[in-house]
N, C-alpha and C positions, 0 to 999 in steps of 0.2 A: 829191148826196152820199147814199150808202146808209146805212141804219140797220142796226145789228148786233143780232141777237137770239140770246142764248145759250139753247139748249134745256136742259131739265132734264138730259138725258143728257150734253150738252156740259159743263155745269157739274160734273156728277158725275165725269166723266173727269178734268177739270182738278183737282178737289179730291183725287182719288186720287193723281194725280201729285205734288201738293204734300205730301200726307201721307206718301208713300213717301220723298221726298227729305228732308223735314224731320228724319226720324229720324237721319240721318247728318250733315246739314249744313243747319241752319236758314237761313243766309244764302243758300246756293245755291237753296233752295226758293223763297224770295221772288224771287230774281233770275230764275229760270226762268219762274215764273208771270207776273211783270211783262213779261218779254220776249215771252211768248206773247200776252199782251194787246196789246202794242205791235205785234206782227206782224199780229194780227187787225185792229187799227185801220187798217192799210193798205187793207183791203178797203172801207172807207168811200169812198175815192177811186178804188180800182182793184178793183171787184168780181170781175173776171175774171182776177185775178193768178195764181191757182193753176191747175194743170193739170186738165183734165177727167178725172174718175175713170173713167167708162164712156161712151164716145162713142155706144154703142148705146142707152143709157137716155134716156127722155124727160125725166127730171129732170136739172137741171144741177148735179150734185154735183161739187165740185172739191176738190183737195187742195193745201194750202199747206204748205210745209216750214219747220220751224224746228229746227235742230240734229238731235236724235234723235227728233223728234216730227213727226207728220203731223196737220195741222188739217183736218178734214173739214167742208165747209160746203156749203150749198145756196143757190144764187142763185135766189131767187123772182122777182126783177125787178131792174132797175138800182137800185132804191131799197130792197130788202129782202133781207137775208142771214141765214140761220139757221146758227149754229155747231152741228154735229151731234156732234162729239167731237174729242178730242185723243188721239192714239194713239202709243205708242212704236213706232218703226220695226220692232222685233222682233215685234210682234203681226201676225197675219194679219188685216188690216183687212176682208177679204171677209166674215168672220164677223159683222161688226157693221154693215155698210152694206147 
């Protein structure tokens, strides 16, 4: 089973999503963040679940989808995954990865 490491950047992105949603709907903010954490937990058992971001890259960066969000993560090994960020699908993710 792989361990999940949330990078500072990944935590910041998730916090910003929460802060944005809570202004309009506190219950929805909690629900979205919990659901993203639950989706990420799947990576403990299935680290290669997401699609590969750039097949040409030496790094195994992958994207896992949840609703309107893309969870970017790096598979360091079968046992170690770094969550790089959580991005709304409207953002051009290329600017951040």
